[in-house]
N, C-alpha and C positions, 0 to 999 in steps of 0.2 A: 432534518438528519437527524436519524436516529444516532444515540450518545448513551455508550456504556462507558463503565470505568476504564476498561481497555481499547475499545476500540470506535472506528467510527462508520455507519452505513448509511447508504441513501438508495431509495427504489429508482429506478429511471423507467421511462417509457419508450426507450431504444430498445432494439432486439440486441440479443448479444452481442454479435459482432460491430454493432454500430457504438455499442457501449465501450467494448473493448479499443478502438479507432479514437473515440472522444477521448477515453483516458488517456492514450500514447499521446495523443493534440494537445491535451493540458499538460502532460509532463515536459513535453517539448516547451511550450508556451511558459511556464513559468521558470525556463532555464535547467531542468535536470538532466539526467540521463537514464536514458534504459538500458539496463545490463542486459536483461535477458526474460524472454515471454515463456511458462511454463505452461502448457495443456493438460491439464492432469484428467480432463475425460479423453483424451486421446493416449496417453500413459497408461490409465487404467484399464483402457479396451485391448493394448497388447496382450495385459496379464488374464484378460479373460474377463474383468469386471465392466458392468455399466454403471457409467456415473452420467447425471446432466452434467453441462457445460461447465467450466470452470477453469479459469485461466489466473494465473498467479503472475504480474510483472513487477518486477525485480527494478527500481529505480533508486538514483543516488544523486547527491547534492556534493560534491568534492569539499564546497567550502566547509559547509554543516558536518561532515564526517572527518573531515582535517581536523577539525575545533573540537569534538566528539573522541575522538582518538586519541587526540592531546591528554585529554582529562584522564580517559581510563581505556587502554587497549582491550579490554574484556567486553568492553561494549561492543564491538565487533559481531559480538553473537545475535544482535539485534539488527546487522545492515547485510546487505542493502536493506532499505524499507520496502515496501509492498503495498502494491493497490491490488486487490482482487476483483475478479468480475465473476460472479457466480451466477445460478441459477438457482434460486432457493424457492421450493412449492411453487413453480414457473412465475415466479417474479424476477426479475432481473436486478441484481444489486451489485452495487459499487463498495466495497468496506477496505479497511485498513487498519492494523493496530494505533493504536494513539502513543506516540513518541513520549508523551507525558508520564507512559508507567514506567522510561528507563531508570528514571531517579531512584525507585524503588527497589531497585536491584545494582545499581550501581552508584555508590552514594557521592560518589567526586563528581557527580552529574547532578545539574540544578535543574528545577524549572525551566528556571528563566534561560538556561542552554538549550533546552528542547523547544520551547515556547515558537521560535520561529519556523522549525521543523514542522510542529504541528499545522500552525497556521500556512503553511505553504501545499502540505497535506490536504488539510479542508478547501483550502481553494482549488487545488486540482480536481476533487473530487465534486465539489460545487459545480465547475467548470464543466467536467463530464456528464455531470446529471441530466 
């Protein structure tokens, strides 16, 4: 897994659609909820732009969200969590922002508050890989 200060990324050998399905299965297995799936390639095509495949999968865990919102409601700006499947230079990657960046912006939220969220997202990405 590639890990930057702010994001997690894995390359998968699956094709794009298989990777999306794998993410959805991993989210369900972890007990999280899928809120919405955005197909940016499709939405950009409507406006006349050609993009490689990119889907944004919005996911949520009510227990984690409730705990974070109780500490700082402005943290809702980072919600719901997202796992994206992208075609990056003809490689299929599964990527997500690290929840551990939240305490940088919202001081009432600690690394301990987001540790389990980040672990869940890492698990889902690795499961989908």
